[in-house]
C-alpha positions in Angstrom: 0.0 0.0 0.0 1.6 3.3 -1.1 -0.6 6.4 -1.0 0.6 9.7 -2.5 -1.6 12.8 -2.0 -1.3 16.4 -2.8 -4.0 18.3 -0.9 -4.8 22.0 -1.2 -6.4 23.9 1.6 -9.9 25.0 0.6 -10.9 25.9 4.2 -8.9 29.1 4.7 -8.0 32.0 2.4 -4.7 31.5 0.5 -1.6 32.9 2.1 2.0 32.8 0.9 4.0 29.8 2.2 6.3 31.0 4.9 7.4 27.6 6.2 7.8 24.0 5.0 7.6 21.4 7.7 8.7 17.8 7.4 6.5 15.5 9.5 6.5 11.7 10.3 3.2 10.0 11.2 2.5 6.4 12.3 -0.4 4.0 12.0 0.6 2.1 15.1 -0.8 -1.4 15.7 -0.6 -3.2 19.1 -0.3 -6.5 17.2 -3.8 -7.6 18.2 -6.0 -5.6 15.8 -6.1 -2.3 17.6 -4.4 0.9 16.4 -3.5 4.1 18.2 -5.4 7.3 17.4 -5.2 10.6 19.3 -8.4 12.4 20.4 -7.4 16.0 19.9 -9.2 19.0 21.5 -8.0 22.4 20.7 -8.9 26.1 20.9 -6.4 28.2 19.1 -5.8 30.3 16.0 -7.6 27.6 14.0 -10.7 27.7 16.2 -12.3 25.4 18.7 -12.3 21.8 17.5 -12.6 18.2 18.6 -11.2 15.6 16.2 -8.8 12.6 15.7 -5.3 12.4 14.4 -2.5 9.8 14.0 0.6 9.9 16.3 3.5 11.8 14.9 5.2 15.2 14.5 8.0 17.2 13.2 11.2 15.6 11.9 14.2 17.1 13.7 17.4 18.3 12.0 19.5 15.2 11.1 16.7 12.7 11.6 15.3 10.4 8.9 11.5 10.2 8.7 11.8 6.6 10.1 13.8 7.8 13.1 11.3 10.7 13.6 8.3 8.4 13.7 10.0 6.1 16.2 10.9 9.1 18.5 7.5 10.8 18.1 5.6 7.5 19.0 7.8 7.0 22.0 7.0 10.6 23.2 3.3 10.6 22.4 2.4 6.9 23.0 5.0 5.9 25.6 6.0 2.8 23.5 8.9 1.9 21.2 7.6 1.1 17.8 9.1 -0.9 14.9 8.5 0.6 11.4 7.0 -2.1 9.2 6.4 -0.2 6.0 6.5 3.2 4.4 2.9 3.6 3.4 2.8 7.0 1.8 3.2 10.7 1.6 0.9 13.7 1.8 1.8 17.2 0.7 -0.7 19.5 2.3 -1.1 23.2 3.2 -2.3 25.2 6.1 -3.2 28.6 4.5 -4.1 30.2 7.8 -0.5 29.9 9.0 1.3 29.9 5.6 2.7 26.4 6.0 3.3 23.5 3.6 3.5 20.1 5.3 5.4 17.1 3.9 3.8 14.2 5.8 5.6 10.8 5.7 3.3 7.9 6.8 4.4 4.6 8.2 2.8 1.4 9.4 4.3 0.6 12.8 4.1 -2.1 15.4 4.1 -1.3 19.1 6.9 -3.1 20.9 7.8 -3.9 24.5 6.6 -2.4 27.7 5.3 1.1 27.9 7.2 4.1 29.2 5.8 7.3 30.5 4.6 9.6 27.8 6.5 12.9 27.6 4.9 15.5 25.5 7.5 17.8 24.0 5.9 20.1 21.5 3.1 22.6 21.9 0.8 20.5 19.7 1.2 17.5 22.1 -0.8 19.3 24.7 -3.9 19.2 22.5 -4.0 15.4 22.9 -6.9 14.7 25.2 -6.4 11.0 25.1 -5.0 8.2 23.0 -7.4 5.4 22.0 -6.5 1.9 20.9 -9.3 0.8 18.6 -10.0 -1.6 15.7 -9.7 0.0 12.2 -13.5 0.2 11.5 -14.0 2.2 14.7 -11.2 4.6 13.9 -12.7 5.1 10.4 -16.1 5.7 12.0 -14.6 8.3 14.3 -13.0 10.2 11.4 -16.2 10.1 9.4 -18.3 11.3 12.4 -16.2 14.4 13.1 -18.4 17.4 12.4 -17.4 19.5 9.5 -15.0 22.2 10.5 -12.1 23.9 8.9 -9.2 22.2 10.6 -10.9 18.8 11.1 -11.6 18.7 7.3 -7.9 19.2 6.6 -6.9 16.4 8.9 -9.7 14.1 7.7 -8.7 14.6 4.0 -5.0 13.8 4.9 -5.5 10.8 7.1 -8.8 9.0 6.3 -7.3 7.4 3.1 -4.6 5.7 5.1 -7.0 4.2 7.6 -9.3 3.0 4.9 -6.4 1.4 3.0 -5.2 -0.2 6.2 -8.6 -1.7 6.6 -8.7 -3.0 3.0 -5.2 -4.5 3.5 -6.2 -6.3 6.7 -9.4 -7.6 5.1 -7.5 -9.0 2.2 -5.0 -10.6 4.6 -7.8 -12.5 6.3 -9.1 -14.0 3.1 
């Protein structure tokens, strides 16, 4: 499964790009049919929203996308993860803040015993909780998020990955 998307921001008025951010995100399985998804609640420049998002974050100077997703998952989930597959890339835009994001997506497996989560970035503090759910439930959560500017951007970026993961898992069971 390899997804490549180039998404434009139709939610906010166009602005010149001031920043390009490299990001690594993981669809993280516990090995027993459940995946991690963050329940995010925020009230900031984008507005007041309640939605869902995959674990992940910015790639630090000198890191590869694989190293970054491993580090981000350890910080946000409190677990080491093993990257199983590079599953795609999304180029998207946040007009409101003039940022282009290069999102690298990976399928990962949670490993070992958990550690304490240690949120590092400002965005981590918007994570209300992390849920471990089967793929159909995650997809239903994304589909049920009320329309809103920021949630629409996140849904367009991430829902195709969750849907493809479900298709792959159903094919594997046949």
